[in-house]
Structure formats: structure tokens, C-alpha cells
N, C-alpha and C positions, 0 to 999 in steps of 0.2 A: 216653102223654098225649094229654090227650083237646087238642080242637083250637082249645078253648076258652084254653087252659092258655099251647097254642105259643105262642097271637093275642096276646095278655093279654105274653104271656113279649116279645116280640115289639119291643112296645111302647113294653116299657119298658126295653130295651136303647139305650141312642145306637147308631142308622143315621151311615150313612157320609155322606148323601144332609145332614143336618143337622149336622153334626160340620167343613162344610165354610164360609168365609166367604160370606158373599154381597158380590161384586161389581159384580151386575148390577144392581139400583139405580141403585148407584153413578157407573156407567157411561151409563145411562140419563139419568143427572144432570144432569152434566159435559156430556154434549152436547149437554143441553134451554138448560143454558147457554151455551154455548159458540153455539146458535143467536140468542139470541134478545140475543147481545152483536154478535153481528156485522150483526143485522137494526138495532140502535140505534145501535151506535155507527161501522161504516164506511158508507162512500161508494162505492160501482162504483168503480174505476180509469176514466180518461176513455180513452176509443181513442183508440190512438197518430195524430197528426191529419201528413198530407207535409206540408214544410215548402213557400209556394208558392213555386216559380221564377219568376226575373225578368222579365217580357214587355215586349218591345219598347216594347205600344202600353198602356205602363201609365198609369192617367190623373190627373191631377194639373196643379193650378192653373197659370195660370204663373204668372212671378213676375216681378220688377223691380229690373235689378243695377246697382250706381254705381258709374261707375268715374272719379275725380278727377284734376284735372288739375292742377299744382301744383308751380311751380318746375322745369317744366319735361320733370318724369313723369308718366307715367300711374300711378294706385294704383288698384287690383292691375295688371298692365304683361301678369301670363297670364288670364283668366277661363273660369272652365267655367260651361257652366250646360247645359237642355238645350233643345229644338229649338221650337220657339213663346213661349221667354223672351222678355224683354225689357230693350236693357241702354244707360245713361243716362249719358252721357259731362255730366258736370258737370267749368264750369273753376272753379275756385276761387282761380284764376293770377290777376294784376292788369293782361295784357293777354288779348285775345282770341286768340284757338285755332283753329283747321278741324280734322274732324275727316278722312281720308276711307281708303279703303278700299286695300289694297296691291293692288295689280298682281300673276294670277298668268293663267299659257299670254295676255297678252297685255289680261290685261280683269281690269276688278273682281267677282270675285264672291264673295260678295253686293253689288249696286251702293250698299251704302250710303258718301253724300256728306254731311253738317252743311250744303251748298249757303250758302257763303258763309263768316263765321268766326263766331263764338261765344261773345259780349260775353264782362267779366266778372262774376262766379256767375250766370251765363244757363247751358242745359244743348241736349244732342241728345240723340234717343232713338231707337231704330230695335233693333224683333223678328226673331231671327231664325230664317224657317222649316226651316232644311235644314241638318245634319247636316253639320259639316267642319273646316276650319283658317281660320282669316280675322284675318289680320293687316290693323292699320293703324297708322296717321301723322298727326304734324302739318304736316302741307307749310308749312306759313307758320313753320317755325323747323328751329332742326337738324336730319339725319337720325336721330339717337340717342332721338327723343322718338316711342317705337312701341310696339305692344301687343299681345295676340292673343287673338283671343277661339275657343273650341274646344266645340264643339256636339257635346254628344251626340245 
């Protein structure tokens, strides 16, 4: 057989290479499609952030809290505040009252005192500068008229 006939016979025979399906263009198309979808639809995940730890020197605006006195009772009886906050005792009763810090270790700490009576519809304010537990009472009436300020 001559070489041209052999070559022509080979071209007419189906080769194994042409009989296999062509998956590479399909795979390449799917990869390109995924890349386009990720760039247009996907956003990078945010980096995990550390949770803030509470700080002792946390900045906050000082607040004013009101303790009402009516019918021989301070309300609220126990109040939690932060150092730098102000407590305002308001007399909602019919008789004058006085607010005095309870003695601790022989002295009043802090030394708050309404210095005289608070008339009906009047008030007395005190700003607590240091943390601690501070009791107070109304000395012009019964001993059960007390309250506590807890300063953090």
C-alpha cells in the first residue's frame, strides 16, 4: 500500500480521540461562570472582631437619679449608680424631711447632709465621686426611713 492510501484510510477511520466527549470546554465554562458569580454576588466575610472588654475607665455621661420620699418611704430604697452620678432626693410628702448619710466607722462617709429640712415639693442633690455602699436616713422621723446608694 502506498503511503497516501494509508493516510487516507487513517483519516476515514474514526479515531479514539474524536470519539470521546469534550468535557474540558464545559468544565472551563462552569469555572468561569462560578468566578463571575462570586465576584458579583459574593462579599468577603467580615473578619471576626474581638468582643470589647468592659473597662473600669469606660467613658459615659454622668446621670441624675431621683429618689422620691412619700408616706415615710424612700423610693427606690436601694439605688445602683456609677461614680460621678448625682442623686436627687425629692420630697413628695406633706411634711419637711432631712437626708443624712449614715455613720460608718464613727463618721459620715461621704459627708452628705441636706443641711436643714427639705420642704414639700423641694429637693436635695448630691454627686457621688467614689465607689462604695452608702446608707442614708431621715433623722426627723422614724428610724425605718432609710435607703442605700450603691456606687460602682
